[in-house]
DSSP file (Angstrom, degrees, kcal/mol; ACC not computed):
  #  RESIDUE AA STRUCTURE BP1 BP2  ACC     N-H-->O    O-->H-N    N-H-->O    O-->H-N    TCO  KAPPA ALPHA  PHI   PSI    X-CA   Y-CA   Z-CA
    1    1 A M     >        0   0    0      0, 0.0     4,-2.1     0, 0.0     5,-0.2   0.000 360.0 360.0 360.0 -45.8   35.8   47.7  -12.7
    2    2 A I  H  >  +     0   0    0      1,-0.2     4,-2.7     2,-0.2     5,-0.2   0.842 360.0  54.3 -67.6 -33.7   36.7   48.4  -16.3
    3    3 A S  H  > S+     0   0    0      2,-0.2     4,-2.1     1,-0.2    -1,-0.2   0.879 108.3  49.8 -68.6 -36.7   34.0   45.9  -17.5
    4    4 A F  H  > S+     0   0    0      2,-0.2     4,-2.3     1,-0.2    -2,-0.2   0.927 112.9  45.6 -66.6 -45.3   31.4   47.8  -15.4
    5    5 A I  H  X S+     0   0    0     -4,-2.1     4,-2.8     1,-0.2     5,-0.2   0.916 113.1  50.8 -64.2 -42.3   32.5   51.2  -16.9
    6    6 A A  H  X S+     0   0    0     -4,-2.7     4,-2.3     2,-0.2    -2,-0.2   0.896 109.7  50.8 -63.5 -38.1   32.6   49.7  -20.4
    7    7 A G  H  X S+     0   0    0     -4,-2.1     4,-1.9     2,-0.2    -2,-0.2   0.927 113.1  44.6 -63.0 -47.2   29.0   48.3  -19.9
    8    8 A L  H  X S+     0   0    0     -4,-2.3     4,-2.5     1,-0.2    -2,-0.2   0.926 113.5  50.8 -61.2 -44.2   27.7   51.7  -18.8
    9    9 A L  H  X S+     0   0    0     -4,-2.8     4,-2.8     1,-0.2     5,-0.2   0.883 107.4  53.7 -62.7 -39.7   29.5   53.5  -21.5
   10   10 A E  H  X S+     0   0    0     -4,-2.3     4,-2.2    -5,-0.2    -1,-0.2   0.921 109.9  47.1 -62.4 -43.8   28.1   51.0  -24.1
   11   11 A K  H  X S+     0   0    0     -4,-1.9     4,-2.2     2,-0.2    -2,-0.2   0.912 112.6  49.9 -64.9 -41.9   24.5   51.8  -22.9
   12   12 A L  H  X S+     0   0    0     -4,-2.5     4,-2.4     1,-0.2    -2,-0.2   0.921 113.1  45.6 -62.0 -45.2   25.2   55.5  -23.0
   13   13 A L  H  X S+     0   0    0     -4,-2.8     4,-2.3     2,-0.2    -1,-0.2   0.856 110.8  53.7 -68.4 -34.8   26.6   55.4  -26.5
   14   14 A A  H  X S+     0   0    0     -4,-2.2     4,-1.9    -5,-0.2    -1,-0.2   0.932 113.2  42.4 -66.8 -44.7   23.8   53.2  -27.7
   15   15 A W  H  X S+     0   0    0     -4,-2.2     4,-2.5     2,-0.2    -2,-0.2   0.886 114.2  51.0 -69.5 -37.7   21.1   55.6  -26.5
   16   16 A L  H  X S+     0   0    0     -4,-2.4     4,-2.5    -5,-0.2    -2,-0.2   0.880 109.6  51.1 -65.1 -37.5   23.0   58.6  -27.7
   17   17 A S  H  X S+     0   0    0     -4,-2.3     4,-2.6     2,-0.2    -2,-0.2   0.903 110.3  49.8 -63.2 -42.0   23.3   57.0  -31.1
   18   18 A I  H  X S+     0   0    0     -4,-1.9     4,-2.3     2,-0.2    -2,-0.2   0.934 112.2  47.0 -63.6 -46.7   19.6   56.4  -31.2
   19   19 A L  H  X S+     0   0    0     -4,-2.5     4,-2.3     1,-0.2    -2,-0.2   0.904 114.4  46.5 -63.3 -42.4   18.8   60.0  -30.2
   20   20 A L  H  X S+     0   0    0     -4,-2.5     4,-2.6     2,-0.2    -1,-0.2   0.871 111.2  52.3 -67.3 -36.9   21.2   61.3  -32.8
   21   21 A G  H  X S+     0   0    0     -4,-2.6     4,-2.2     2,-0.2    -2,-0.2   0.892 110.8  47.4 -67.2 -38.6   19.8   59.0  -35.5
   22   22 A A  H  X S+     0   0    0     -4,-2.3     4,-2.5     2,-0.2    -2,-0.2   0.904 111.9  50.2 -66.6 -40.7   16.3   60.2  -34.7
   23   23 A A  H  X S+     0   0    0     -4,-2.3     4,-2.9     2,-0.2    -2,-0.2   0.910 111.2  49.6 -62.6 -42.5   17.5   63.8  -34.8
   24   24 A L  H  X S+     0   0    0     -4,-2.6     4,-2.4     2,-0.2    -2,-0.2   0.910 111.5  48.4 -63.9 -42.7   19.1   63.2  -38.2
   25   25 A T  H  X S+     0   0    0     -4,-2.2     4,-2.4     2,-0.2     5,-0.2   0.940 114.0  45.8 -63.6 -48.3   16.0   61.6  -39.6
   26   26 A I  H  X S+     0   0    0     -4,-2.5     4,-2.9     1,-0.2     5,-0.3   0.943 112.4  51.3 -58.9 -50.2   13.8   64.4  -38.4
   27   27 A N  H  X S+     0   0    0     -4,-2.9     4,-2.5     1,-0.2    -1,-0.2   0.912 112.5  45.5 -55.4 -44.9   16.2   67.0  -39.7
   28   28 A M  H  X S+     0   0    0     -4,-2.4     4,-2.4     2,-0.2    -1,-0.2   0.893 113.3  48.7 -72.0 -37.7   16.3   65.4  -43.1
   29   29 A V  H  X S+     0   0    0     -4,-2.4     4,-2.4     2,-0.2    -2,-0.2   0.934 114.5  45.8 -64.3 -45.0   12.5   64.9  -43.4
   30   30 A V  H  X S+     0   0    0     -4,-2.9     4,-2.8    -5,-0.2     5,-0.2   0.912 112.6  51.5 -64.8 -41.9   11.9   68.5  -42.4
   31   31 A A  H  X S+     0   0    0     -4,-2.5     4,-2.4    -5,-0.3    11,-0.3   0.922 112.2  44.9 -61.9 -44.2   14.5   69.8  -44.7
   32   32 A V  H  X S+     0   0    0     -4,-2.4     4,-2.7     2,-0.2     5,-0.4   0.901 112.8  51.8 -67.2 -39.9   13.1   67.9  -47.7
   33   33 A F  H  X>S+     0   0    0     -4,-2.4     4,-2.3     1,-0.2     5,-1.5   0.941 113.5  44.0 -60.0 -48.8    9.6   69.0  -46.8
   34   34 A F  I  <>S+     0   0    0     -4,-2.8     6,-2.7     3,-0.2     5,-0.6   0.901 116.4  47.4 -64.4 -40.5   10.6   72.7  -46.6
   35   35 A R  I  <5S+     0   0    0     -4,-2.4    -2,-0.2    -5,-0.2     6,-0.2   0.925 126.5  22.4 -68.2 -44.7   12.7   72.5  -49.8
   36   36 A Y  I  <5S+     0   0    0     -4,-2.7    -3,-0.2    -5,-0.2    -2,-0.2   0.699 131.7  34.3-104.3 -19.8   10.2   70.7  -52.1
   37   37 A V  I  <5S+     0   0    0     -4,-2.3    -3,-0.2    -5,-0.4    -2,-0.1   0.853 131.3  26.6 -99.0 -48.1    6.7   71.3  -50.6
   38   38 A I  I   <S-     0   0    0     -5,-1.5    -3,-0.2     2,-0.1    -4,-0.2   0.672  95.3-135.0 -87.8 -17.8    7.1   74.9  -49.1
   39   39 A N  S   <S+     0   0    0     -5,-0.6     2,-0.3    -6,-0.4    -4,-0.2   0.836  72.3 109.8  62.7  36.3    9.8   75.9  -51.6
   40   40 A H        -     0   0    0     -6,-2.7    -1,-0.1     2,-0.0    -2,-0.1  -0.796  60.3-147.6-141.2  96.2   11.8   77.5  -48.9
   41   41 A A        -     0   0    0     -2,-0.3     2,-0.8    -6,-0.2    -9,-0.1  -0.334  15.5-125.3 -69.8 140.8   15.0   75.6  -48.0
   42   42 A I    >   -     0   0    0    -11,-0.3     3,-1.1     1,-0.2     4,-0.5  -0.797  21.6-151.4 -85.4 116.0   16.3   75.6  -44.5
   43   43 A Y  T 3  S+     0   0    0     -2,-0.8     4,-0.3     1,-0.3     3,-0.2   0.728  88.0  43.8 -66.5 -25.5   19.9   76.9  -45.0
   44   44 A W  T 3> S+     0   0    0      1,-0.1     4,-2.2     2,-0.1    -1,-0.3   0.499  87.3  89.9 -98.0  -3.9   21.5   75.1  -42.0
   45   45 A A  H <> S+     0   0    0     -3,-1.1     4,-2.5     1,-0.2     5,-0.2   0.864  85.1  52.1 -64.2 -37.7   19.9   71.7  -42.4
   46   46 A D  H  > S+     0   0    0     -4,-0.5     4,-2.1     2,-0.2    -1,-0.2   0.918 111.3  46.7 -66.6 -41.8   22.6   70.2  -44.6
   47   47 A E  H  > S+     0   0    0     -4,-0.3     4,-2.3     2,-0.2     5,-0.2   0.918 111.6  50.8 -65.3 -42.9   25.3   71.2  -42.2
   48   48 A L  H  X S+     0   0    0     -4,-2.2     4,-2.9     1,-0.2     5,-0.3   0.934 109.4  51.9 -62.5 -43.8   23.4   69.8  -39.2
   49   49 A S  H  X S+     0   0    0     -4,-2.5     4,-2.6     1,-0.2    -1,-0.2   0.921 108.7  51.5 -57.2 -42.8   22.9   66.5  -41.1
   50   50 A L  H  X S+     0   0    0     -4,-2.1     4,-2.2     2,-0.2    -1,-0.2   0.929 112.4  44.0 -60.3 -47.2   26.6   66.3  -41.8
   51   51 A Y  H  X S+     0   0    0     -4,-2.3     4,-2.3     2,-0.2    -2,-0.2   0.913 114.1  49.9 -67.1 -42.3   27.6   66.9  -38.1
   52   52 A L  H  X S+     0   0    0     -4,-2.9     4,-2.6    -5,-0.2    -1,-0.2   0.914 110.9  49.4 -62.2 -41.6   25.0   64.4  -36.9
   53   53 A F  H  X S+     0   0    0     -4,-2.6     4,-2.4    -5,-0.3    -1,-0.2   0.906 109.8  51.8 -62.9 -42.0   26.1   61.8  -39.4
   54   54 A C  H  X S+     0   0    0     -4,-2.2     4,-2.2     2,-0.2     5,-0.2   0.925 111.7  47.0 -60.0 -45.2   29.8   62.3  -38.3
   55   55 A W  H  X S+     0   0    0     -4,-2.3     4,-2.7     1,-0.2     5,-0.2   0.931 112.1  49.3 -63.6 -45.4   28.8   61.8  -34.6
   56   56 A I  H  X S+     0   0    0     -4,-2.6     4,-2.5     1,-0.2    -1,-0.2   0.889 110.2  52.6 -61.5 -38.8   26.7   58.7  -35.3
   57   57 A T  H  X S+     0   0    0     -4,-2.4     4,-1.8     2,-0.2    -1,-0.2   0.925 111.6  43.7 -64.4 -45.1   29.6   57.3  -37.3
   58   58 A F  H  X S+     0   0    0     -4,-2.2     4,-1.8     2,-0.2    -2,-0.2   0.908 115.2  48.7 -68.5 -40.5   32.2   57.7  -34.6
   59   59 A L  H  X S+     0   0    0     -4,-2.7     4,-2.2     1,-0.2    -2,-0.2   0.894 109.9  52.4 -65.3 -37.3   29.8   56.4  -31.9
   60   60 A G  H  X S+     0   0    0     -4,-2.5     4,-2.3    -5,-0.2    -1,-0.2   0.854 106.2  53.7 -66.7 -33.8   28.9   53.4  -34.1
   61   61 A A  H  X S+     0   0    0     -4,-1.8     4,-1.9     2,-0.2    -1,-0.2   0.905 108.9  49.7 -65.0 -40.3   32.6   52.6  -34.5
   62   62 A C  H  X S+     0   0    0     -4,-1.8     4,-2.3     2,-0.2    -2,-0.2   0.923 112.0  47.4 -63.3 -44.7   33.0   52.6  -30.7
   63   63 A L  H  X S+     0   0    0     -4,-2.2     4,-2.5     1,-0.2    -2,-0.2   0.875 109.0  54.5 -65.6 -38.0   29.9   50.3  -30.3
   64   64 A A  H  <>S+     0   0    0     -4,-2.3     5,-3.1     1,-0.2     6,-0.4   0.892 109.5  47.6 -63.2 -39.1   31.3   48.0  -33.0
   65   65 A L  H ><5S+     0   0    0     -4,-1.9     3,-1.0     3,-0.2    -2,-0.2   0.935 112.5  48.4 -66.9 -45.1   34.5   47.7  -31.1
   66   66 A K  H 3<5S+     0   0    0     -4,-2.3    -2,-0.2     1,-0.2    -1,-0.2   0.901 115.5  44.0 -59.8 -41.5   32.8   47.0  -27.8
   67   67 A R  T 3<5S-     0   0    0     -4,-2.5    -1,-0.2    -5,-0.2    -2,-0.2   0.383 111.7-119.5 -88.7   4.8   30.5   44.4  -29.3
   68   68 A Y  T < 5S+     0   0    0     -3,-1.0    97,-0.4    -4,-0.3    -3,-0.2   0.893  76.2 126.6  58.5  43.4   33.3   42.8  -31.2
   69   69 A E      < +     0   0    0     -5,-3.1    -4,-0.2    -6,-0.2    -1,-0.1  -0.075  26.1 142.5-119.4  31.4   31.6   43.5  -34.5
   70   70 A M        -     0   0    0     -6,-0.4     2,-0.2    -5,-0.2    -9,-0.0  -0.391  63.1 -98.2 -69.9 150.4   34.4   45.3  -36.4
   71   71 A A        +     0   0    0     -2,-0.1     2,-0.3     2,-0.0    -1,-0.1  -0.516  61.5 157.9 -66.0 132.8   34.8   44.6  -40.0
   72   72 A A        -     0   0    0     -2,-0.2     2,-0.7    -3,-0.1     0, 0.0  -0.995  47.7-127.4-155.7 154.0   37.6   42.1  -40.4
   73   73 A V        -     0   0    0     -2,-0.3     3,-0.3     1,-0.1     4,-0.3  -0.943  28.2-178.4-102.1 114.6   38.9   39.5  -42.7
   74   74 A T     >  +     0   0    0     -2,-0.7     4,-3.0     1,-0.2     5,-0.2   0.143  44.3 114.5-105.0  18.0   39.2   36.4  -40.6
   75   75 A L  H  > S+     0   0    0      1,-0.2     4,-0.6     2,-0.2    -1,-0.2   0.920  88.8  33.4 -55.8 -47.7   40.6   33.9  -43.1
   76   76 A L  H >> S+     0   0    0     -3,-0.3     3,-0.9     2,-0.2     4,-0.5   0.917 117.4  54.5 -73.0 -43.8   43.9   33.6  -41.1
   77   77 A L  H >4 S+     0   0    0     -4,-0.3     3,-1.1     1,-0.3    -2,-0.2   0.870 104.7  54.0 -61.9 -39.3   42.3   34.0  -37.7
   78   78 A D  H 3< S+     0   0    0     -4,-3.0    -1,-0.3     1,-0.2    -2,-0.2   0.742 105.9  53.8 -67.1 -24.1   39.8   31.2  -38.3
   79   79 A R  H << S+     0   0    0     -3,-0.9    -1,-0.2    -4,-0.6    -2,-0.2   0.516  90.9  96.4 -91.3  -4.8   42.7   28.7  -39.2
   80   80 A L  S << S-     0   0    0     -3,-1.1    -3,-0.0    -4,-0.5     2,-0.0  -0.445  80.4-105.0 -83.1 158.4   44.7   29.3  -36.0
   81   81 A S     >  -     0   0    0     -2,-0.1     4,-2.9     1,-0.1     5,-0.2  -0.259  40.5-100.3 -69.0 167.7   44.6   27.2  -32.9
   82   82 A A  H  > S+     0   0    0      1,-0.2     4,-2.1     2,-0.2     5,-0.1   0.877 123.0  47.5 -63.0 -38.2   42.8   28.6  -29.9
   83   83 A K  H  > S+     0   0    0      2,-0.2     4,-2.1     1,-0.2    -1,-0.2   0.933 114.6  45.0 -68.5 -45.6   46.0   29.7  -28.2
   84   84 A A  H  > S+     0   0    0      2,-0.2     4,-2.5     1,-0.2    -2,-0.2   0.881 112.5  52.8 -65.0 -38.9   47.4   31.4  -31.3
   85   85 A R  H  X S+     0   0    0     -4,-2.9     4,-2.7     2,-0.2    -1,-0.2   0.922 108.7  48.8 -62.1 -45.1   44.1   33.0  -32.0
   86   86 A R  H  X S+     0   0    0     -4,-2.1     4,-2.1    -5,-0.2    -2,-0.2   0.898 111.7  50.4 -63.4 -39.7   43.9   34.5  -28.5
   87   87 A L  H  X S+     0   0    0     -4,-2.1     4,-2.2     2,-0.2    -2,-0.2   0.920 112.1  46.7 -64.2 -43.9   47.5   35.8  -28.9
   88   88 A L  H  X S+     0   0    0     -4,-2.5     4,-2.6     2,-0.2    -2,-0.2   0.895 111.1  51.1 -67.2 -38.8   46.6   37.4  -32.3
   89   89 A E  H  X S+     0   0    0     -4,-2.7     4,-2.5     2,-0.2    -1,-0.2   0.893 109.1  52.4 -62.9 -38.6   43.4   38.9  -30.9
   90   90 A L  H  X S+     0   0    0     -4,-2.1     4,-2.3     2,-0.2    -2,-0.2   0.929 109.8  48.4 -61.7 -46.6   45.5   40.3  -28.0
   91   91 A V  H  X S+     0   0    0     -4,-2.2     4,-2.4     1,-0.2    -2,-0.2   0.916 110.7  51.9 -59.6 -44.7   47.9   41.9  -30.5
   92   92 A I  H  X S+     0   0    0     -4,-2.6     4,-2.3     1,-0.2    -2,-0.2   0.933 111.3  45.5 -58.7 -47.3   45.0   43.3  -32.5
   93   93 A H  H  X S+     0   0    0     -4,-2.5     4,-2.2     1,-0.2    -1,-0.2   0.826 110.8  53.0 -70.7 -29.8   43.5   44.9  -29.4
   94   94 A V  H  X S+     0   0    0     -4,-2.3     4,-2.7     2,-0.2    -1,-0.2   0.914 110.1  49.4 -68.0 -39.5   46.8   46.3  -28.2
   95   95 A C  H  X S+     0   0    0     -4,-2.4     4,-2.5     2,-0.2    -2,-0.2   0.915 111.0  48.8 -61.3 -43.6   47.2   47.9  -31.7
   96   96 A I  H  X S+     0   0    0     -4,-2.3     4,-2.5     2,-0.2    -1,-0.2   0.906 111.7  50.8 -62.6 -41.6   43.7   49.4  -31.5
   97   97 A L  H  X S+     0   0    0     -4,-2.2     4,-2.2     2,-0.2    -2,-0.2   0.925 112.0  45.7 -62.3 -47.0   44.6   50.7  -28.0
   98   98 A L  H  X S+     0   0    0     -4,-2.7     4,-2.3     2,-0.2    -2,-0.2   0.906 113.0  50.3 -65.9 -40.0   47.8   52.3  -29.1
   99   99 A F  H  X S+     0   0    0     -4,-2.5     4,-2.6     1,-0.2     5,-0.2   0.932 111.9  48.0 -60.4 -47.1   46.1   53.8  -32.2
  100  100 A A  H  X S+     0   0    0     -4,-2.5     4,-2.2     1,-0.2    -2,-0.2   0.855 110.1  52.8 -66.3 -34.6   43.3   55.2  -30.0
  101  101 A L  H  X S+     0   0    0     -4,-2.2     4,-2.1     2,-0.2    -1,-0.2   0.936 111.4  45.1 -63.8 -47.4   45.9   56.7  -27.5
  102  102 A V  H  X S+     0   0    0     -4,-2.3     4,-2.3     1,-0.2     5,-0.2   0.929 115.2  47.0 -63.9 -45.8   47.8   58.5  -30.3
  103  103 A I  H  X S+     0   0    0     -4,-2.6     4,-2.7     1,-0.2     5,-0.3   0.873 110.6  53.9 -64.8 -35.7   44.6   59.9  -31.9
  104  104 A T  H  X S+     0   0    0     -4,-2.2     4,-2.0    -5,-0.2     5,-0.2   0.947 110.2  47.3 -60.3 -46.6   43.3   60.9  -28.5
  105  105 A Y  H  X S+     0   0    0     -4,-2.1     4,-1.7     1,-0.2    -2,-0.2   0.949 118.9  37.4 -59.3 -53.5   46.4   62.9  -27.8
  106  106 A Y  H  X S+     0   0    0     -4,-2.3     4,-2.2     1,-0.2    -1,-0.2   0.847 115.8  52.6 -76.4 -32.3   46.6   64.7  -31.2
  107  107 A S  H  X S+     0   0    0     -4,-2.7     4,-3.0    -5,-0.2    -1,-0.2   0.859 107.4  52.5 -69.5 -33.1   42.9   65.2  -31.6
  108  108 A T  H  X S+     0   0    0     -4,-2.0     4,-1.8    -5,-0.3    -2,-0.2   0.927 110.5  47.7 -67.0 -43.7   42.7   66.8  -28.2
  109  109 A I  H  < S+     0   0    0     -4,-1.7     4,-0.4    -5,-0.2    -2,-0.2   0.931 114.3  48.1 -58.9 -44.9   45.5   69.2  -29.1
  110  110 A W  H >< S+     0   0    0     -4,-2.2     3,-1.4     1,-0.2     6,-0.3   0.939 110.7  49.0 -62.2 -49.0   43.7   69.9  -32.4
  111  111 A V  H 3< S+     0   0    0     -4,-3.0    -1,-0.2     1,-0.3    -2,-0.2   0.833 113.5  47.8 -64.3 -31.1   40.2   70.5  -30.9
  112  112 A M  T 3< S+     0   0    0     -4,-1.8    -1,-0.3    -5,-0.2    -2,-0.2   0.461  90.6 108.8 -88.5  -1.2   41.7   72.9  -28.3
  113  113 A S  S X  S-     0   0    0     -3,-1.4     3,-1.4    -4,-0.4     4,-0.4  -0.389  79.9-117.6 -77.2 155.9   43.7   74.9  -30.9
  114  114 A P  G >  S+     0   0    0      0, 0.0     3,-0.8     0, 0.0    -1,-0.1   0.760 109.7  67.4 -62.7 -25.9   42.8   78.4  -31.8
  115  115 A S  G 3  S+     0   0    0      1,-0.3     3,-0.1    -5,-0.1    -4,-0.1   0.731 105.7  42.1 -68.0 -21.4   42.1   77.4  -35.5
  116  116 A V  G <  S+     0   0    0     -3,-1.4     2,-1.1    -6,-0.3    12,-0.9   0.427  87.9  93.8-102.7  -3.8   39.1   75.3  -34.3
  117  117 A D    <   +     0   0    0     -3,-0.8     2,-0.2    -4,-0.4    -1,-0.2  -0.205  67.3 104.8 -85.9  47.2   37.8   77.9  -31.9
  118  118 A L  S    S-     0   0    0     -2,-1.1     9,-3.1    -3,-0.1    10,-0.4  -0.709  74.2-102.4-118.0 168.4   35.5   79.4  -34.5
  119  119 A Y  B     -A  126   0A   0      7,-0.3     7,-0.2    -2,-0.2    -2,-0.0  -0.704  40.5 -98.9 -94.6 149.5   31.8   79.1  -35.0
  120  120 A S        -     0   0    0      5,-2.8     5,-0.1     3,-0.5    -1,-0.1  -0.317  35.7-117.1 -58.5 144.1   30.2   76.9  -37.6
  121  121 A P  S    S+     0   0    0      0, 0.0    -1,-0.1     0, 0.0    -2,-0.0   0.838 105.4  12.3 -57.1 -35.8   29.2   78.8  -40.8
  122  122 A T  S    S+     0   0    0      1,-0.1   -78,-0.1   -78,-0.1    -2,-0.0   0.630 120.1  63.1-118.4 -18.6   25.5   78.2  -40.4
  123  123 A I  S    S-     0   0    0      2,-0.2     2,-2.8   -79,-0.0    -3,-0.5  -0.923  80.8-125.9-112.2 132.3   24.9   76.9  -36.9
  124  124 A P  S    S+     0   0    0      0, 0.0     2,-0.4     0, 0.0    -5,-0.0  -0.284  73.8 111.2 -76.7  60.5   25.7   79.0  -33.9
  125  125 A I  S    S-     0   0    0     -2,-2.8    -5,-2.8    -5,-0.1     2,-0.2  -0.986  73.7-109.0-131.6 141.0   27.9   76.3  -32.3
  126  126 A K  B >>  -A  119   0A   0     -2,-0.4     4,-1.5    -7,-0.2     3,-1.0  -0.484  22.0-131.5 -70.4 137.9   31.6   76.3  -31.9
  127  127 A L  H 3> S+     0   0    0     -9,-3.1     4,-3.2     1,-0.3     5,-0.2   0.824 105.9  64.4 -58.7 -33.0   33.5   74.0  -34.2
  128  128 A S  H 3> S+     0   0    0    -12,-0.9     4,-0.6   -10,-0.4    -1,-0.3   0.868 102.2  49.8 -61.0 -33.6   35.5   72.6  -31.3
  129  129 A M  H <4 S+     0   0    0     -3,-1.0     3,-0.4     2,-0.2    -1,-0.2   0.915 113.6  45.3 -68.3 -41.8   32.2   71.3  -29.8
  130  130 A L  H >< S+     0   0    0     -4,-1.5     3,-0.8     1,-0.2    -2,-0.2   0.884 115.8  45.3 -67.8 -39.2   31.3   69.7  -33.0
  131  131 A Y  H >< S+     0   0    0     -4,-3.2     3,-1.7     1,-0.2    -1,-0.2   0.528  86.8  91.3 -83.4  -5.3   34.8   68.2  -33.6
  132  132 A S  T 3X  +     0   0    0     -4,-0.6     4,-2.2    -3,-0.4    -1,-0.2   0.642  65.1  83.2 -65.7 -12.9   35.1   67.0  -30.0
  133  133 A I  H <> S+     0   0    0     -3,-0.8     4,-2.9     1,-0.2    -1,-0.3   0.825  82.4  62.4 -60.4 -29.7   33.5   63.6  -31.1
  134  134 A L  H <> S+     0   0    0     -3,-1.7     4,-2.0     2,-0.2    -1,-0.2   0.986 109.4  35.3 -67.7 -56.5   37.0   62.5  -32.3
  135  135 A P  H  > S+     0   0    0      0, 0.0     4,-2.2     0, 0.0    -1,-0.2   0.881 118.5  54.7 -62.0 -34.5   38.7   62.6  -28.8
  136  136 A I  H  X S+     0   0    0     -4,-2.2     4,-1.9     1,-0.2    -2,-0.2   0.943 110.1  44.7 -62.5 -47.1   35.5   61.4  -27.2
  137  137 A S  H  X S+     0   0    0     -4,-2.9     4,-2.1     1,-0.2    -1,-0.2   0.854 111.1  53.5 -67.2 -33.5   35.2   58.4  -29.4
  138  138 A M  H  X S+     0   0    0     -4,-2.0     4,-2.1    -5,-0.3    -1,-0.2   0.891 106.8  51.9 -68.0 -37.9   38.9   57.5  -29.0
  139  139 A V  H  X S+     0   0    0     -4,-2.2     4,-2.1     2,-0.2    -2,-0.2   0.917 109.7  50.3 -61.6 -41.1   38.6   57.6  -25.2
  140  140 A C  H  X S+     0   0    0     -4,-1.9     4,-2.5     1,-0.2    -2,-0.2   0.905 109.4  51.4 -62.3 -40.5   35.6   55.2  -25.5
  141  141 A M  H  X S+     0   0    0     -4,-2.1     4,-2.8     1,-0.2     5,-0.2   0.856 107.0  53.5 -64.7 -35.4   37.8   53.0  -27.7
  142  142 A I  H  X S+     0   0    0     -4,-2.1     4,-2.5     2,-0.2    -1,-0.2   0.931 110.0  47.1 -64.6 -44.2   40.5   53.0  -25.1
  143  143 A V  H  X S+     0   0    0     -4,-2.1     4,-2.2     1,-0.2    -2,-0.2   0.935 115.4  45.7 -61.6 -46.5   38.1   51.9  -22.4
  144  144 A F  H  X S+     0   0    0     -4,-2.5     4,-2.2     2,-0.2    -2,-0.2   0.892 112.8  49.9 -67.9 -39.2   36.6   49.1  -24.7
  145  145 A S  H  X S+     0   0    0     -4,-2.8     4,-2.8     2,-0.2     5,-0.2   0.923 110.4  50.0 -64.9 -42.7   40.1   48.0  -25.8
  146  146 A L  H  X S+     0   0    0     -4,-2.5     4,-2.6    -5,-0.2     5,-0.2   0.912 109.8  51.7 -61.4 -40.4   41.3   47.8  -22.2
  147  147 A D  H  X S+     0   0    0     -4,-2.2     4,-2.0    -5,-0.2    -2,-0.2   0.927 112.3  45.7 -60.4 -45.2   38.2   45.7  -21.4
  148  148 A H  H  X S+     0   0    0     -4,-2.2     4,-2.4     2,-0.2    -2,-0.2   0.899 112.8  50.6 -66.8 -40.3   38.9   43.3  -24.2
  149  149 A I  H  X S+     0   0    0     -4,-2.8     4,-2.4     2,-0.2    -2,-0.2   0.929 110.6  48.6 -62.8 -45.7   42.6   43.0  -23.3
  150  150 A I  H  X S+     0   0    0     -4,-2.6     4,-1.4     1,-0.2     6,-0.2   0.910 111.7  50.0 -63.7 -40.4   41.8   42.3  -19.7
  151  151 A R  H  <>S+     0   0    0     -4,-2.0     5,-2.7    -5,-0.2    -1,-0.2   0.908 111.1  48.8 -63.8 -41.2   39.3   39.6  -20.7
  152  152 A L  H ><5S+     0   0    0     -4,-2.4     3,-1.2     1,-0.2    -2,-0.2   0.890 110.7  50.2 -65.2 -39.1   41.8   38.0  -23.1
  153  153 A L  H 3<5S+     0   0    0     -4,-2.4    -1,-0.2     1,-0.3    -2,-0.2   0.748 105.4  57.8 -71.9 -22.7   44.5   38.0  -20.4
  154  154 A N  T 3<5S-     0   0    0     -4,-1.4    -1,-0.3    -5,-0.2    -2,-0.2   0.003 124.4-101.9 -94.9  27.9   42.1   36.4  -17.9
  155  155 A D  T < 5S+     0   0    0     -3,-1.2    -3,-0.2     1,-0.2     2,-0.1   0.641  89.0 116.2  63.4  15.3   41.5   33.4  -20.3
  156  156 A G      < -     0   0    0     -5,-2.7    -1,-0.2    -6,-0.2    -2,-0.0  -0.395  66.7-110.2 -98.6-175.0   38.2   34.9  -21.4
  157  157 A K    >   -     0   0    0     -2,-0.1     3,-1.6    -3,-0.1     2,-0.1  -0.898  35.2 -99.9-114.0 148.2   37.2   36.1  -24.8
  158  158 A P  T 3  S+     0   0    0      0, 0.0     3,-0.1     0, 0.0   -10,-0.1  -0.429 112.6  22.1 -62.4 138.5   36.5   39.6  -25.7
  159  159 A G  T >  S+     0   0    0      1,-0.2     3,-2.2    -2,-0.1   -11,-0.0   0.703  87.3 177.0  77.9  17.8   32.8   40.3  -25.7
  160  160 A E  T <   +     0   0    0     -3,-1.6    -1,-0.2     1,-0.3     3,-0.1  -0.310  67.5  22.0 -57.9 133.2   32.2   37.3  -23.4
  161  161 A G  T 3  S+     0   0    0      1,-0.4    -1,-0.3    -3,-0.1     2,-0.2   0.450 109.5  96.5  87.2  -1.1   28.6   37.1  -22.5
  162  162 A E  S <  S-     0   0    0     -3,-2.2     2,-0.5    -4,-0.1    -1,-0.4  -0.718  89.2 -82.1-115.6 168.6   27.6   39.1  -25.5
  163  163 A N        +     0   0    0     -2,-0.2     2,-0.3    -3,-0.1    -3,-0.0  -0.582  54.5 177.8 -72.1 121.6   26.3   38.1  -28.9
  164  164 A Q              0   0    0     -2,-0.5   -96,-0.1     1,-0.1   -95,-0.1  -0.882 360.0 360.0-122.7 155.9   29.3   37.2  -31.1
  165  165 A K              0   0    0    -97,-0.4    -1,-0.1    -2,-0.3    -2,-0.0   0.422 360.0 360.0 -88.5 360.0   29.5   36.0  -34.6
C-alpha cells in the first residue's frame, strides 16, 4: 500500500516540479524582457522567482530521496558486505525518517503561527501558503522513507525496480 502511495506521490511531485520549473523559466524570461527591452521592471518578478525556486528545490529533494539519488559519499558503503550494507542503509533511512518527522512537527507549528500569517511584500499571497512547502516536502519524505524501510526489511532494495546507480 505504501509503495502504491509513494509511486503516485512521485508522479505528482514530478509533474508539479515540471510545471513550477516552466513557470520559473517564463517568469524570468518575461522579467528580463520587461527590464532590459521595455525598460519597465516587473516589481514582483524577483520575489516570485525566489518562491518558485524554493518550491522546486524542496520537491527535487523529495524526488531524489524516492529515486535513491541523494548526494552521498559511498566510500564506506561500497566496501561493506551485502548484509552490512543493507543494515547501514536501513539506519540511514531511519535517520531520514526521524529527521523528517521532527521537521514536519516544528515546521507545521511555524507555518500556522501568527508571525507567518502575513502577506508577501509584493505578491498578494499569504506567507504561510508560500512556506507550506517545508511541511509538505517533509511529509513526502516520510512516505518515501517508509517505503524504502519496508523494502529493506522485506529483503528488497530501496528503489527496487527503478533506475539506480
